[in-house]
Backbone bond lengths (Angstrom), bond angles and torsions (degrees), N, CA, C in turn:
res aa  C-N    CA-C-N  psi(-1)  N-CA   C-N-CA  omega(-1)  CA-C   N-CA-C  phi
1 X - - - 1.460 - - 1.531 110.13 -
2 X 1.327 115.92 128.95 1.463 121.07 175.14 1.520 108.44 -97.70
3 X 1.321 116.15 122.52 1.461 122.00 -177.52 1.532 109.27 -94.94
4 X 1.326 115.38 113.91 1.457 123.03 -176.23 1.531 111.04 -98.22
5 X 1.319 114.38 145.32 1.456 121.41 167.50 1.515 108.81 -116.00
6 X 1.319 116.44 153.03 1.465 121.66 174.25 1.519 107.92 -123.52
7 X 1.308 115.26 127.60 1.450 121.69 178.91 1.524 107.85 -110.88
8 X 1.341 115.84 110.35 1.460 121.20 -177.55 1.511 111.80 97.63
9 X 1.354 118.52 86.20 1.473 121.66 -174.56 1.523 114.01 -83.53
10 X 1.317 116.92 61.73 1.460 121.53 178.55 1.520 112.61 -92.30
11 X 1.337 115.31 -162.40 1.464 121.24 -174.39 1.526 112.09 -60.36
12 X 1.318 117.51 -47.62 1.457 120.14 -178.64 1.529 110.30 -67.50
13 X 1.322 117.41 -35.56 1.464 120.77 178.77 1.524 110.88 -61.90
14 X 1.331 117.38 -35.99 1.467 120.53 176.64 1.529 110.31 -62.04
15 X 1.322 116.77 -44.23 1.464 120.11 179.16 1.519 111.12 -64.77
16 X 1.329 115.70 -42.03 1.463 119.70 179.21 1.525 110.21 -62.08
17 X 1.325 116.94 -43.51 1.464 121.05 -179.08 1.526 111.34 -63.96
18 X 1.333 116.50 -40.14 1.464 119.54 177.73 1.521 111.09 -62.96
19 X 1.329 116.62 -43.35 1.466 120.23 179.30 1.525 111.53 -68.17
20 X 1.337 117.05 -35.06 1.452 120.74 -179.90 1.527 111.34 -61.95
21 X 1.325 116.28 -29.00 1.463 120.65 179.24 1.521 111.96 -65.97
22 X 1.325 117.90 -17.93 1.470 121.83 179.96 1.527 112.28 -92.68
23 X 1.328 116.95 -6.02 1.467 121.20 -175.02 1.529 110.26 -91.15
24 X 1.327 118.08 121.70 1.466 120.31 176.98 1.528 111.50 -59.87
25 X 1.307 116.00 141.60 1.463 122.50 175.48 1.526 113.32 65.01
26 X 1.328 116.81 24.12 1.465 121.06 175.31 1.526 108.79 -118.76
27 X 1.320 116.37 137.74 1.458 121.77 178.05 1.519 109.63 -132.12
28 X 1.331 116.68 130.78 1.457 119.82 169.70 1.523 106.51 -78.29
29 X 1.303 115.57 107.96 1.456 122.43 -169.48 1.530 113.05 -96.99
30 X 1.341 116.20 -30.13 1.465 119.28 -176.61 1.518 110.52 -157.48
31 X 1.318 115.16 151.55 1.461 121.34 174.27 1.522 107.70 -134.86
32 X 1.321 116.53 140.56 1.459 121.67 179.89 1.517 109.89 -128.63
33 X 1.317 115.92 136.72 1.456 123.54 179.31 1.521 107.79 -138.99
34 X 1.317 116.95 171.58 1.461 120.24 171.58 1.524 110.05 -87.00
35 X 1.322 116.54 0.04 1.461 123.93 -179.77 1.534 108.49 -127.75
36 X 1.333 116.84 113.91 1.457 120.88 -175.81 1.524 112.44 -59.90
37 X 1.324 117.21 -41.66 1.461 119.90 -178.73 1.526 111.48 -65.64
38 X 1.305 115.98 -37.44 1.463 119.88 177.66 1.525 110.48 -65.18
39 X 1.323 116.09 -41.37 1.462 120.42 177.25 1.524 110.81 -64.12
40 X 1.338 116.96 -42.13 1.465 121.27 179.32 1.527 111.01 -60.35
41 X 1.342 116.29 -44.54 1.471 120.66 -178.31 1.521 110.89 -63.96
42 X 1.331 116.31 -42.28 1.466 121.17 179.73 1.530 109.97 -64.12
43 X 1.329 116.50 -44.44 1.461 120.97 -179.16 1.528 111.04 -63.47
44 X 1.331 116.78 -40.46 1.469 119.80 177.72 1.517 111.21 -62.85
45 X 1.329 116.57 -41.73 1.463 120.91 -176.01 1.525 111.95 -64.26
46 X 1.328 116.75 -35.68 1.469 119.98 -173.86 1.536 113.50 -114.36
47 X 1.307 116.35 8.14 1.454 119.78 173.43 1.513 115.41 73.64
48 X 1.324 117.86 26.95 1.462 120.71 178.31 1.521 109.62 -79.24
49 X 1.330 118.69 130.56 1.462 120.58 -177.35 1.533 114.92 -74.24
50 X 1.336 117.80 -14.97 1.458 120.40 -177.73 1.531 110.34 -126.70
51 X 1.332 116.16 134.15 1.469 122.26 177.37 1.519 108.26 -136.36
52 X 1.326 116.58 128.84 1.459 121.06 -175.63 1.531 111.26 -124.61
53 X 1.328 114.78 147.11 1.458 121.50 178.87 1.505 114.07 -94.97
54 X 1.326 116.40 10.58 1.461 120.94 172.61 1.518 108.00 -148.38
55 X 1.322 116.52 151.56 1.457 120.89 -179.12 1.527 111.34 -65.89
56 X 1.338 115.89 -37.09 1.460 120.43 -175.40 1.530 112.41 -62.71
57 X 1.327 117.17 -26.80 1.462 119.75 -177.25 1.534 112.78 -66.63
58 X 1.327 116.81 -19.94 1.464 119.03 174.86 1.522 111.50 -58.04
59 X 1.315 115.83 -30.54 1.456 120.86 -175.64 1.521 112.12 -69.65
60 X 1.328 117.55 -10.10 1.467 120.48 -179.08 1.523 112.22 -82.62
61 X 1.333 117.00 -6.41 1.464 120.60 -178.35 1.533 109.75 -94.98
62 X 1.307 118.94 105.80 1.470 120.95 -176.14 1.527 113.47 -72.29
63 X 1.338 117.10 -19.59 1.469 119.67 -176.22 1.527 113.01 -104.37
64 X 1.329 117.20 19.45 1.467 121.83 176.23 1.525 108.80 -79.89
65 X 1.330 117.75 129.16 1.465 121.20 -174.63 1.521 113.75 -90.77
66 X 1.331 116.81 -42.93 1.467 120.37 -174.41 1.522 108.93 -156.91
67 X 1.317 116.42 147.72 1.465 122.00 -179.30 1.518 110.37 -122.20
68 X 1.326 115.12 133.07 1.459 122.82 173.54 1.524 107.59 -93.51
69 X 1.327 116.84 116.78 1.459 122.66 -178.37 1.525 108.84 -94.11
70 X 1.335 115.87 114.37 1.464 121.23 -175.65 1.526 111.46 -126.25
71 X 1.316 115.96 31.86 1.461 121.69 178.36 1.536 110.21 -81.61
72 X 1.348 119.03 172.12 1.470 120.36 176.06 1.530 112.21 -57.99
73 X 1.331 115.78 154.99 1.471 122.01 -176.69 1.529 112.60 -46.59
74 X 1.320 116.40 -45.15 1.465 120.63 -172.11 1.524 112.56 -68.32
75 X 1.327 117.56 -13.54 1.462 121.07 -179.28 1.532 113.25 -98.25
76 X 1.331 117.18 -11.79 1.464 120.08 -173.86 1.527 112.40 -56.25
77 X 1.301 116.29 -46.32 1.467 121.54 -175.57 1.526 111.28 -56.84
78 X 1.318 117.90 -53.06 1.465 120.62 -176.75 1.523 111.47 -71.27
79 X 1.343 117.18 -36.13 1.465 119.91 179.78 1.520 111.50 -66.20
80 X 1.337 116.19 -45.83 1.465 120.70 -178.67 1.525 110.20 -64.55
81 X 1.325 117.33 -43.65 1.466 120.59 179.69 1.524 111.13 -61.51
82 X 1.310 117.55 -40.64 1.459 121.37 179.09 1.529 111.03 -58.52
83 X 1.325 115.96 -44.81 1.460 120.56 -178.59 1.524 111.56 -70.51
84 X 1.320 116.92 -43.17 1.463 120.14 179.87 1.525 111.33 -62.23
85 X 1.318 116.24 -40.57 1.466 120.02 179.28 1.522 111.86 -64.29
86 X 1.327 115.85 -23.83 1.465 120.86 177.29 1.525 111.60 -90.65
87 X 1.335 117.04 1.20 1.457 121.02 178.10 1.512 113.92 78.43
88 X 1.344 117.91 22.52 1.457 122.09 -177.87 1.525 109.87 -102.19
89 X 1.316 116.97 130.69 1.463 122.20 178.81 1.522 110.15 -63.47
90 X 1.343 116.17 148.48 1.467 120.83 -173.02 1.527 111.44 -134.19
91 X 1.334 114.61 134.13 1.463 123.27 164.03 1.515 105.51 -113.37
92 X 1.341 117.14 108.22 1.462 121.27 -172.06 1.517 112.28 -107.73
93 X 1.337 115.58 131.25 1.463 120.19 -177.92 1.524 112.49 -58.43
94 X 1.316 113.20 155.41 1.461 120.30 174.99 1.538 108.87 -84.74
95 X 1.351 118.42 155.26 1.457 124.34 -15.51 1.519 109.85 -62.57
96 X 1.317 115.88 146.22 1.457 122.01 -171.84 1.535 111.96 -53.91
97 X 1.336 115.65 -37.89 1.462 122.05 178.18 1.530 106.79 -158.38
98 X 1.322 117.02 -165.33 1.458 119.66 -176.62 1.525 113.62 -90.82
99 X 1.326 117.82 -16.59 1.463 119.93 179.34 1.519 110.21 -162.91
100 X 1.316 115.47 172.25 1.453 121.29 -175.92 1.513 113.81 -65.30
101 X 1.329 117.24 -34.28 1.461 120.31 178.94 1.516 110.57 -60.28
102 X 1.334 116.56 -44.89 1.458 120.50 178.82 1.525 111.62 -64.73
103 X 1.327 116.90 -43.18 1.462 120.29 -179.10 1.529 110.76 -62.93
104 X 1.315 116.58 -44.81 1.465 119.38 -179.92 1.531 111.39 -62.56
105 X 1.312 116.99 -37.17 1.464 120.02 177.94 1.529 111.08 -67.13
106 X 1.337 116.66 -40.46 1.466 120.44 176.58 1.523 111.05 -61.24
107 X 1.325 115.40 -44.71 1.464 120.74 -179.13 1.523 110.94 -64.23
108 X 1.330 117.11 -44.90 1.462 120.77 178.64 1.522 111.09 -60.32
109 X 1.344 117.08 -39.66 1.458 120.93 179.71 1.527 110.70 -65.75
110 X 1.334 116.30 -45.77 1.463 120.30 179.94 1.524 111.13 -61.11
111 X 1.311 116.12 -43.92 1.474 119.84 -178.57 1.524 111.59 -69.05
112 X 1.325 117.04 -37.60 1.463 119.30 -179.49 1.521 111.34 -68.66
113 X 1.319 116.71 -32.57 1.461 120.86 -179.82 1.526 112.67 -94.08
114 X 1.342 116.30 -4.93 1.459 121.40 -179.35 1.533 111.48 56.72
115 X 1.337 114.79 45.09 1.463 122.12 178.46 1.518 108.85 -112.95
116 X 1.317 117.00 137.56 1.465 121.42 -177.64 1.528 111.13 -63.03
117 X 1.330 115.65 136.84 1.460 122.80 176.23 1.514 108.73 -147.23
118 X 1.331 116.56 134.00 1.464 121.32 175.54 1.523 109.75 -149.19
119 X 1.324 115.42 142.30 1.455 121.03 173.53 1.522 109.10 -77.05
120 X 1.320 116.07 135.68 1.468 120.65 -177.43 1.524 110.74 -82.54
121 X 1.315 115.71 64.31 1.461 120.80 176.67 1.531 106.77 -89.60
122 X 1.325 114.49 79.97 1.466 120.97 -168.75 1.513 114.32 -58.17
123 X 1.345 117.18 -29.86 1.464 120.57 -178.17 1.526 111.66 -60.88
124 X 1.326 117.43 -30.58 1.470 120.46 -179.11 1.526 111.53 -62.03
125 X 1.331 116.82 -21.86 1.455 120.68 -176.14 1.524 113.37 -106.27
126 X 1.337 117.36 1.82 1.462 120.71 176.60 1.534 109.62 -66.95
127 X 1.326 118.55 131.43 1.471 120.74 -175.82 1.524 114.42 -55.71
128 X 1.318 118.44 -38.92 1.468 119.79 -179.06 1.526 110.58 -65.48
129 X 1.328 116.69 -42.94 1.460 118.97 -179.86 1.529 111.24 -70.02
130 X 1.323 116.28 -33.41 1.467 119.26 174.13 1.528 110.19 -61.53
131 X 1.327 115.61 -41.56 1.468 120.64 179.81 1.531 111.02 -67.62
132 X 1.321 116.80 -39.49 1.467 120.04 177.88 1.524 110.72 -60.89
133 X 1.326 116.01 -43.98 1.468 120.18 179.06 1.526 110.54 -63.37
134 X 1.316 116.84 -40.84 1.460 120.68 179.01 1.521 111.23 -62.76
135 X 1.325 117.56 -44.78 1.461 121.55 179.74 1.525 111.54 -61.02
136 X 1.323 116.49 -44.03 1.459 120.24 179.82 1.528 110.27 -65.11
137 X 1.320 116.91 -43.11 1.466 120.67 -179.64 1.529 111.50 -64.08
138 X 1.334 115.90 -29.79 1.458 120.56 179.17 1.527 112.66 -82.41
139 X 1.332 117.17 -3.78 1.457 120.94 178.12 1.510 114.66 84.07
140 X 1.329 117.42 22.48 1.462 121.06 -176.28 1.520 112.97 -62.13
141 X 1.336 117.94 -28.19 1.470 120.47 179.54 1.530 110.65 -118.01
142 X 1.318 116.38 21.09 1.453 120.11 -179.64 1.515 111.65 77.37
143 X 1.315 115.36 -148.59 1.469 121.01 178.90 1.520 109.61 -84.18
144 X 1.324 117.12 131.22 1.467 121.06 -179.59 1.524 109.94 -68.24
145 X 1.333 115.21 130.37 1.468 120.60 178.50 1.517 112.55 -111.02
146 X 1.330 117.38 -15.50 1.456 118.91 179.34 1.514 112.24 177.51
147 X 1.339 115.01 168.38 1.455 121.67 176.52 1.522 108.98 -138.07
148 X 1.316 113.80 160.04 1.470 120.34 175.45 1.521 107.52 -145.17
149 X 1.330 117.36 141.12 1.460 120.83 177.43 1.521 109.69 -158.61
150 X 1.333 115.47 145.47 1.459 120.36 176.22 1.519 109.51 -135.20
151 X 1.322 115.59 161.65 1.457 121.54 174.96 1.528 106.84 -155.36
152 X 1.326 115.93 115.34 1.452 118.92 -179.86 1.510 112.86 -153.19
153 X 1.317 115.72 144.16 1.460 121.50 172.58 1.522 108.49 -149.72
154 X 1.313 115.98 157.40 1.460 121.26 -180.00 1.523 108.57 -86.12
155 X 1.306 116.51 97.71 1.463 121.78 -177.35 1.525 110.38 -79.04
156 X 1.309 116.68 139.51 1.459 121.83 174.52 1.518 108.77 -69.62
157 X 1.317 116.13 123.83 1.465 119.55 -175.00 1.526 111.39 -70.57
158 X 1.327 114.43 126.33 1.458 122.07 176.31 1.520 107.47 -145.42
159 X 1.326 118.81 107.01 1.467 121.40 -174.95 1.519 113.76 -56.34
160 X 1.327 117.43 -31.81 1.457 121.14 -178.60 1.527 112.69 -93.37
161 X 1.329 116.88 -9.82 1.461 120.98 -179.25 1.513 111.95 -70.43
162 X 1.311 115.90 161.37 1.466 121.66 -174.79 1.519 112.87 -57.86
163 X 1.328 118.40 -39.37 1.463 121.02 -173.79 1.522 113.01 -69.31
164 X 1.349 116.52 -32.64 1.462 119.85 -173.64 1.522 113.86 -110.26
165 X 1.312 116.70 2.38 1.459 121.53 -177.80 1.524 109.66 -97.76
166 X 1.318 115.80 113.33 1.461 120.21 -177.33 1.529 111.60 -63.62
167 X 1.327 116.89 -33.39 1.458 121.17 -179.38 1.523 111.82 -66.69
168 X 1.337 117.14 -19.22 1.466 121.68 178.45 1.529 111.87 -101.68
169 X 1.317 116.63 9.53 1.469 120.15 -179.99 1.513 112.44 79.21
170 X 1.339 116.26 29.62 1.464 120.75 -176.57 1.516 113.58 -68.36
171 X 1.334 115.19 172.32 1.449 121.31 179.61 1.511 112.64 121.47
172 X 1.319 115.57 159.40 1.464 121.12 -175.96 1.525 112.62 -68.84
173 X 1.326 117.46 -39.78 1.466 119.85 -172.82 1.526 112.26 -62.01
174 X 1.336 116.83 -55.03 1.463 119.29 -175.05 1.524 112.07 -69.61
175 X 1.322 116.98 -32.36 1.457 119.13 -175.82 1.524 112.47 -81.48
176 X 1.337 117.67 -48.81 1.458 120.16 -176.55 1.527 113.97 -124.65
177 X 1.327 118.06 -22.50 1.462 120.39 178.05 1.513 112.16 -65.48
178 X 1.312 116.60 -21.16 1.461 121.38 177.25 1.523 111.33 -61.43
179 X 1.335 117.40 -29.43 1.470 120.04 -178.95 1.526 112.39 -68.29
180 X 1.346 120.29 -52.35 1.466 119.06 174.80 1.532 113.02 -58.18
181 X 1.341 116.55 -37.64 1.461 118.76 177.41 1.525 111.13 -63.24
182 X 1.321 116.40 -41.15 1.460 120.54 175.84 1.525 110.69 -59.52
183 X 1.328 117.17 -42.13 1.463 121.95 -179.61 1.525 110.77 -59.48
184 X 1.320 116.30 -46.09 1.468 119.42 179.82 1.526 110.61 -65.24
185 X 1.326 116.42 -40.26 1.464 120.26 -179.90 1.526 111.69 -66.32
186 X 1.323 116.95 -37.35 1.458 121.46 -178.12 1.525 111.76 -59.63
187 X 1.330 116.27 -38.41 1.467 119.70 -174.59 1.529 114.47 -103.77
188 X 1.329 117.16 -23.17 1.463 119.26 -174.40 1.524 114.14 -122.40
189 X 1.329 117.50 -10.01 1.455 119.56 -179.69 1.517 112.37 74.31
190 X 1.320 116.30 -148.68 1.466 121.15 -176.77 1.529 110.63 -84.96
191 X 1.331 116.78 134.99 1.468 120.66 -176.34 1.520 113.04 -78.95
192 X 1.326 113.88 165.22 1.464 120.78 175.27 1.524 110.28 -89.03
193 X 1.334 116.06 -38.77 1.466 120.64 177.63 1.529 109.13 -133.34
194 X 1.334 114.99 148.78 1.465 121.44 178.30 1.517 108.89 -133.14
195 X 1.317 116.33 124.61 1.456 122.55 172.32 1.524 107.44 -119.13
196 X 1.330 116.56 134.89 1.456 119.69 -177.79 1.518 110.23 -149.86
197 X 1.306 114.69 150.44 1.459 120.90 176.42 1.517 108.64 -144.66
198 X 1.321 116.24 155.04 1.463 120.60 -177.53 1.513 110.79 -138.39
199 X 1.324 115.72 154.66 1.457 123.47 173.79 1.523 106.81 -114.40
200 X 1.327 116.77 124.53 1.457 121.08 -173.80 1.527 111.20 -101.85
201 X 1.324 115.52 145.66 1.456 121.65 179.20 1.513 111.74 -98.29
202 X 1.326 116.05 -172.49 1.462 120.77 -172.73 1.526 113.58 -68.73
203 X 1.345 118.22 -19.93 1.467 119.82 177.65 1.523 112.15 -91.64
204 X 1.332 116.63 -1.91 1.457 120.57 176.84 1.507 115.49 93.84
205 X 1.329 117.56 -3.95 1.464 119.12 178.15 1.526 109.77 -86.22
206 X 1.340 115.45 157.41 1.453 119.52 174.95 1.525 109.30 -75.05
207 X 1.320 116.45 120.14 1.462 120.46 178.83 1.519 111.70 -95.68
208 X 1.335 115.98 -16.66 1.461 121.38 173.05 1.526 107.93 -143.11
209 X 1.330 115.64 144.38 1.458 119.28 178.75 1.520 109.27 -147.06
210 X 1.331 115.81 129.76 1.456 121.50 178.60 1.517 110.81 -120.20
211 X 1.347 116.15 143.03 1.466 121.04 -175.87 1.524 110.46 -136.23
212 X 1.316 116.41 139.72 1.463 123.05 172.77 1.522 107.17 -131.83
213 X 1.331 116.22 127.73 1.454 120.06 -177.02 1.527 110.55 -131.61
214 X 1.317 115.82 145.45 1.467 120.99 175.29 1.517 109.24 -118.85
215 X 1.332 115.45 162.17 1.465 122.41 -172.37 1.520 109.81 -132.34
216 X 1.334 116.79 164.00 1.471 120.67 -172.28 1.519 115.76 -54.82
217 X 1.343 117.83 -31.42 1.464 120.13 -178.41 1.519 113.31 -99.86
218 X 1.337 116.20 17.89 1.463 120.66 175.84 1.517 115.07 89.57
219 X 1.340 118.44 7.23 1.460 120.51 178.04 1.535 109.80 -69.99
220 X 1.330 115.22 158.29 1.457 121.37 -176.27 1.521 109.63 -133.94
221 X 1.333 116.17 137.32 1.468 121.85 174.14 1.517 108.74 -121.21
222 X 1.327 116.44 129.47 1.461 122.74 177.49 1.525 107.48 -120.81
223 X 1.335 116.52 117.15 1.454 121.69 -170.17 1.526 110.40 -135.71
224 X 1.321 116.32 147.81 1.458 118.07 174.73 1.520 111.47 -155.91
225 X 1.337 114.52 157.77 1.461 121.45 177.04 1.522 108.54 -145.42
226 X 1.329 116.41 149.74 1.462 120.57 -179.20 1.517 111.36 -154.10
227 X 1.327 115.14 145.84 1.464 122.28 172.68 1.524 110.99 -101.95
228 X 1.343 116.67 5.04 1.459 120.85 -172.37 1.520 114.80 -101.53
229 X 1.319 118.32 -13.41 1.467 119.87 -176.52 1.516 110.32 -160.16
230 X 1.323 114.81 154.68 1.463 119.56 173.85 1.524 108.48 -79.64
231 X 1.298 116.23 124.43 1.461 121.79 178.80 1.532 108.47 -108.90
232 X 1.342 118.41 172.35 1.470 119.65 -177.09 1.528 114.51 -58.87
233 X 1.339 116.95 -28.04 1.483 121.19 -178.01 1.523 110.55 55.13
234 X 1.328 114.86 51.72 1.460 121.13 176.99 1.529 109.08 -118.03
235 X 1.319 115.20 161.13 1.464 120.43 178.77 1.521 109.57 -136.57
236 X 1.323 115.57 144.96 1.460 121.98 -176.39 1.528 110.25 -132.63
237 X 1.325 114.68 147.15 1.468 121.76 166.43 1.518 105.96 -124.27
238 X 1.330 116.82 122.97 1.456 122.25 -179.16 1.526 110.35 -102.75
239 X 1.322 116.01 136.89 1.460 120.41 178.32 1.520 112.11 -133.08
240 X 1.309 115.99 173.61 1.460 121.12 -178.84 1.529 112.17 -70.81
241 X 1.340 117.37 -15.08 1.468 120.47 -177.81 1.524 112.98 -127.85
242 X 1.318 117.32 15.56 1.460 119.52 178.57 1.516 111.38 156.34
243 X 1.342 114.93 -167.14 1.460 118.78 178.49 1.521 110.15 -153.30
244 X 1.326 114.57 161.82 1.462 122.64 173.68 1.525 107.88 -116.90
245 X 1.317 114.94 130.26 1.467 120.74 177.56 1.526 107.52 -118.25
246 X 1.317 116.23 119.50 1.458 121.54 -178.62 1.523 108.52 -100.31
247 X 1.317 115.47 125.97 1.462 121.00 -172.05 1.526 111.98 -72.90
248 X 1.317 114.60 161.93 1.452 123.00 179.54 1.544 110.99 -69.38
249 X 1.330 117.77 147.03 1.449 126.39 -16.02 1.514 106.90 -83.58
250 X 1.306 114.91 119.15 1.453 120.78 -162.61 1.522 113.77 -61.02
251 X 1.326 118.32 -30.98 1.463 119.71 -176.03 1.527 112.79 -71.38
252 X 1.346 116.87 -14.49 1.465 121.67 177.25 1.533 110.58 -134.73
253 X 1.298 115.53 29.96 1.469 122.06 -170.46 1.526 113.47 -69.86
254 X 1.335 113.61 161.50 1.465 121.06 172.94 1.527 111.47 -116.38
255 X 1.353 116.74 5.30 1.455 117.49 -178.45 1.515 113.82 -159.79
256 X 1.335 114.44 159.15 1.465 121.08 176.86 1.518 108.93 -154.72
257 X 1.329 115.69 168.42 1.457 121.87 178.44 1.523 109.47 -123.17
258 X 1.318 114.95 129.62 1.459 121.52 175.05 1.516 107.94 -101.63
259 X 1.320 116.53 118.61 1.465 121.88 -179.71 1.522 108.85 -115.39
260 X 1.340 115.40 116.20 1.463 120.76 179.55 1.526 109.56 -116.35
261 X 1.299 114.89 142.62 1.464 120.46 -176.56 1.521 110.87 -54.65
262 X 1.344 115.57 129.56 1.452 121.13 176.44 1.511 114.58 78.30
263 X 1.345 118.29 7.97 1.463 121.51 -179.28 1.527 110.46 -128.33
264 X 1.315 115.77 156.95 1.456 120.30 174.57 1.527 109.89 -68.31
265 X 1.334 117.60 142.01 1.467 119.81 177.25 1.529 111.19 -56.48
266 X 1.324 115.46 139.20 1.466 121.15 -179.76 1.528 109.30 -108.57
267 X 1.329 114.98 118.11 1.459 120.63 179.39 1.526 109.67 -87.28
268 X 1.326 116.01 129.14 1.464 121.49 -179.70 1.524 108.34 -119.43
269 X 1.327 116.67 118.28 1.464 122.03 -178.89 1.532 109.16 -119.18
270 X 1.322 115.92 132.70 1.465 121.75 173.62 1.528 107.12 -132.42
271 X 1.330 116.93 85.11 1.470 120.09 -176.57 1.520 112.32 -70.96
272 X 1.306 116.24 158.20 1.465 121.96 176.91 1.531 109.08 -144.26
273 X 1.319 115.48 165.54 1.463 121.06 -179.63 1.521 112.42 -111.26
274 X 1.323 117.24 0.38 1.464 122.28 -178.65 1.531 110.06 -112.37
275 X 1.339 115.47 175.18 1.462 119.66 173.25 1.530 110.12 -67.50
276 X 1.329 116.57 -32.73 1.457 121.32 179.71 1.512 114.79 119.71
277 X 1.323 116.56 -0.28 1.465 119.69 178.71 1.527 111.87 -76.68
278 X 1.314 115.94 -16.46 1.459 119.36 -179.55 1.530 112.18 -65.31
279 X 1.337 117.50 -29.65 1.466 119.96 -177.80 1.528 111.11 -64.52
280 X 1.336 117.46 -43.76 1.459 118.79 178.69 1.527 110.97 -70.69
281 X 1.345 116.70 -33.84 1.463 119.81 178.19 1.526 110.96 -63.48
282 X 1.330 116.33 -45.12 1.466 120.78 177.95 1.530 110.28 -60.55
283 X 1.332 116.55 -41.66 1.463 120.28 179.99 1.528 111.06 -62.73
284 X 1.325 116.80 -44.13 1.465 120.48 179.01 1.524 110.33 -61.39
285 X 1.328 116.65 -43.98 1.461 120.27 179.87 1.524 111.62 -62.24
286 X 1.329 117.04 -37.40 1.463 120.15 177.72 1.529 110.79 -66.90
287 X 1.342 115.87 -40.43 1.465 119.78 177.01 1.527 110.67 -59.91
288 X 1.334 116.66 -44.18 1.457 120.75 -179.76 1.527 110.87 -64.96
289 X 1.332 116.17 -41.17 1.467 120.64 178.21 1.526 111.00 -61.71
290 X 1.332 115.93 -37.87 1.468 121.15 -178.60 1.531 112.79 -80.85
291 X 1.329 116.12 -5.28 1.449 119.51 -179.86 1.515 114.49 77.95
292 X 1.329 116.64 19.57 1.468 120.28 -179.82 1.526 110.64 -85.50
293 X 1.301 117.30 148.45 1.461 121.77 178.63 1.528 112.78 -103.76
294 X 1.334 116.13 -2.64 1.461 119.45 170.27 1.522 109.45 -156.66
295 X 1.324 114.58 161.17 1.460 120.95 -177.25 1.520 110.91 -79.70
296 X 1.336 115.26 148.96 1.456 119.04 172.10 1.523 111.27 -97.89
297 X 1.331 116.71 -3.76 1.465 121.47 176.53 1.529 110.91 -92.62
298 X 1.322 116.41 -44.52 1.472 121.81 173.08 1.524 106.34 -131.39
299 X 1.325 115.08 91.87 1.459 121.24 -171.25 1.530 111.36 -80.09
300 X 1.315 115.22 169.83 1.461 120.04 175.86 1.527 110.73 -67.53
301 X 1.322 117.61 -31.34 1.466 120.03 174.57 1.519 110.91 -65.40
302 X 1.345 116.82 -35.96 1.466 120.01 175.55 1.528 110.60 -62.29
303 X 1.318 116.29 -41.38 1.466 120.18 179.05 1.524 111.29 -65.12
304 X 1.326 116.80 -39.20 1.462 120.53 176.17 1.523 110.32 -61.57
305 X 1.333 116.33 -44.97 1.466 120.25 -179.45 1.519 111.84 -64.43
306 X 1.336 117.22 -41.37 1.455 120.10 -179.71 1.528 110.85 -65.34
307 X 1.324 117.14 -41.24 1.463 119.01 177.68 1.524 111.44 -68.66
308 X 1.318 117.25 -32.60 1.466 120.47 174.53 1.520 110.22 -61.32
309 X 1.338 116.44 -41.46 1.460 120.49 175.75 1.523 111.41 -62.36
310 X 1.330 116.97 -44.78 1.465 120.73 178.65 1.530 111.15 -60.31
311 X 1.322 116.63 -42.13 1.463 120.74 178.13 1.527 111.15 -62.87
312 X 1.336 115.68 -41.68 1.469 120.33 -179.91 1.525 110.87 -63.46
313 X 1.327 115.82 -44.77 1.466 119.94 178.24 1.523 110.62 -62.86
314 X 1.319 116.99 -42.23 1.464 120.54 178.69 1.520 111.26 -59.33
315 X 1.322 116.42 -44.45 1.466 120.34 179.57 1.519 111.12 -63.84
316 X 1.340 116.33 -42.10 1.466 120.86 -179.98 1.534 111.59 -65.45
317 X 1.321 115.83 -40.21 1.464 120.73 -173.82 1.529 113.56 -91.46
318 X 1.333 117.06 -6.72 1.458 120.21 179.83 1.511 114.07 75.94
319 X 1.332 116.67 30.43 1.463 121.46 178.51 1.526 108.17 -90.15
320 X 1.335 116.29 115.86 1.461 121.00 -172.51 1.518 110.23 -127.33
321 X 1.333 115.78 139.01 1.463 122.45 173.98 1.511 109.28 -118.70
322 X 1.330 116.32 167.07 1.474 120.06 179.55 1.524 109.65 -60.91
């Protein structure tokens, strides 16, 4: 049995907890919040035997195996470091931290202490996206020439809410723009050039962000994210012999289409009954069982590279935080 803790019982933590209930040999063992009553309610809902009104109290449990950190972006760095220093394995929500300096420090700490750490980039473990990566690696669409991905929804404006509050790391890029960037990185790696621009709202956060990147062999990535409108939320990989189109919402999709030159389009469906957080949870548990301190599917170096991309886009687009 793997005993899980959850730090920060927000909306995503509820989904993670629901999915964790479907995972064999997984137990939600503890939840920690800055509000004791909120922690109590969460623990009652999901049957966790321990509920704490401070994050530090998690450290009092000697038999806790791993903690899922689901606090706001700006808290990830300090929360993850606290757990790593206590020798507790961590699955930390994306974005891993607020900048590359913080991520590199987290990674160095985890490696020096030989404690498991992984960024909770759940899309990397979605079966459809795993299959898309496999098809591309096998040459199903020839040589990749480019990718395209978008992510947008019309967010309800709330100046104090997480999405629009600069003090909480708000904005389109860090919250949802990370997904298109991940898509480009998954298939093309690190770019040679990055161009980016952003549209800022009244609270100072980027409400729209567009990115264009080129690569050493002439590949092109066109990516965008917005909090102002619902967009198709589709993703594409283009190749010399075909393309893959991943249906909306692509980052949590259950289907895609493989189109190869001279052949009928092939529809690939992989349905599920969960939100999809169970796939990353199962992967983390397997890593812990195998005695690994980092994933070979989404490594700590991958997280460093993705945050480096986010930093580059921020610099290009003029997105600045305190």
